[in-house]
C-alpha positions in Angstrom: 0.1 0.3 0.1 3.1 2.8 0.7 3.5 2.9 -3.1 0.2 3.3 -3.5 0.3 6.5 -1.4 3.1 8.1 -2.7 1.8 9.6 -5.7 2.4 13.0 -6.4 0.0 15.7 -7.9 1.4 17.8 -10.3 -0.3 21.0 -12.3 0.1 22.3 -15.5 0.0 25.5 -17.9 -1.0 24.6 -22.0 -2.5 25.7 -24.4 -6.1 24.6 -23.1 -5.4 26.3 -19.5 -5.1 24.7 -16.7 -4.6 20.5 -15.9 -4.2 18.8 -13.2 -2.8 15.0 -13.3 -1.4 12.4 -10.8 1.6 10.9 -12.1 4.8 8.6 -11.1 8.3 10.4 -11.8 9.7 6.3 -13.3 6.5 6.9 -15.8 6.4 10.7 -16.6 10.6 12.7 -15.6 10.1 16.0 -14.5 12.6 16.4 -17.0 9.2 16.5 -19.5 7.5 18.9 -17.2 7.4 22.1 -18.3 9.3 24.1 -15.6 6.3 26.0 -14.0 5.2 22.5 -13.3 3.5 22.6 -9.5 4.1 19.1 -7.7 2.3 18.2 -4.9 3.0 15.2 -3.3 0.6 13.7 -0.8 1.2 10.7 1.2 4.4 11.3 2.0 3.9 10.8 6.2 4.7 6.7 6.4 3.2 7.0 9.7 -0.1 8.4 8.5 -2.2 6.6 5.6 -3.5 9.8 2.9 -5.3 8.7 0.1 -7.0 12.1 -1.2 -5.2 14.5 -3.2 -6.2 17.5 -1.1 -5.2 15.1 2.0 -2.7 17.5 4.3 -1.3 18.4 1.3 -1.3 22.4 -0.7 -3.6 21.7 -3.4 -6.6 23.5 -2.3 -4.7 26.1 -2.1 -3.0 26.1 -5.7 -6.5 26.0 -6.9 -7.7 28.4 -5.2 -5.3 30.9 -5.3 -5.7 30.9 -9.3 -9.6 30.6 -9.5 -10.1 27.1 -10.4 -13.7 26.1 -9.7 -13.0 22.4 -11.6 -10.7 19.8 -11.5 -10.2 16.1 -13.9 -9.7 13.1 -11.9 -8.2 10.2 -12.8 -5.5 7.4 -11.4 -5.1 4.9 -9.1 -6.9 3.0 -7.4 -10.6 3.8 -8.3 -11.5 2.4 -5.0 -9.4 4.3 -2.7 -7.3 6.8 -4.3 -9.6 8.6 -6.3 -12.6 7.7 -4.7 -11.5 10.4 -1.5 -9.5 12.7 -3.9 -13.1 13.2 -6.0 -15.0 12.9 -2.1 -13.4 16.0 -0.9 -12.6 17.7 -4.0 -16.6 17.7 -3.9 -17.3 18.8 -0.2 -15.0 21.8 -0.8 -17.0 22.7 -3.9 -14.8 21.9 -7.1 -17.0 20.6 -10.2 -15.4 17.1 -10.2 -14.7 15.2 -14.4 -13.8 11.4 -13.5 -12.1 10.3 -16.4 -13.3 6.8 -17.0 -10.6 6.2 -19.2 -7.6 7.1 -16.5 -8.9 5.3 -13.9 -8.4 1.5 -12.2 -9.1 0.0 -9.4 -7.6 -2.5 -6.6 -10.9 -3.9 -6.7 -10.4 -6.3 -3.4 -13.5 -7.1 -4.2 -14.9 -7.7 -7.8 -17.4 -4.5 -7.6 -15.0 -2.3 -5.9 -14.2 -0.4 -9.0 -17.7 -0.1 -10.4 -19.3 1.0 -7.3 -16.3 3.8 -5.9 -17.5 5.1 -10.1 -21.5 4.7 -9.1 -20.9 6.9 -5.6 -19.0 9.5 -6.9 -21.6 9.7 -10.3 -23.6 10.6 -7.0 -22.0 12.6 -5.1 -22.1 15.2 -9.1 -19.0 14.1 -10.6 -19.6 14.0 -14.6 -17.9 11.3 -16.0 -16.2 11.9 -18.8 -13.3 10.1 -21.8 -10.3 10.9 -23.5 -12.1 11.0 -26.5 -14.6 13.4 -25.4 -11.5 16.1 -24.1 -9.6 15.5 -27.2 -12.4 16.5 -29.8 
């Protein structure tokens, strides 16, 4: 579980606007991220679990200071980190787009991921796919 709780959250500016995403340095090394990237790490305390990108981080403050009111959420794992991040984002008043083709569940029980997606949509998350965003 420790590898799951150390996922950094980063943001960058592109010609399409502000983006937020979860990434692992081994997959997306910092050398390919723009210099203006702000990396916000979660789960940095080995004595404490951290499932939400908002938990004990400055993510909310960074988003607020930039007037951002909507986030796009994807990552691992649907039934843990993604679910908790969506819950926190909604409770803080953010609009949430759930990137259905950018999430994957742990599924300790076979339907955990599906249930988590349903729960997030009940909270008001809007399900989207990459093809809808790229058009």
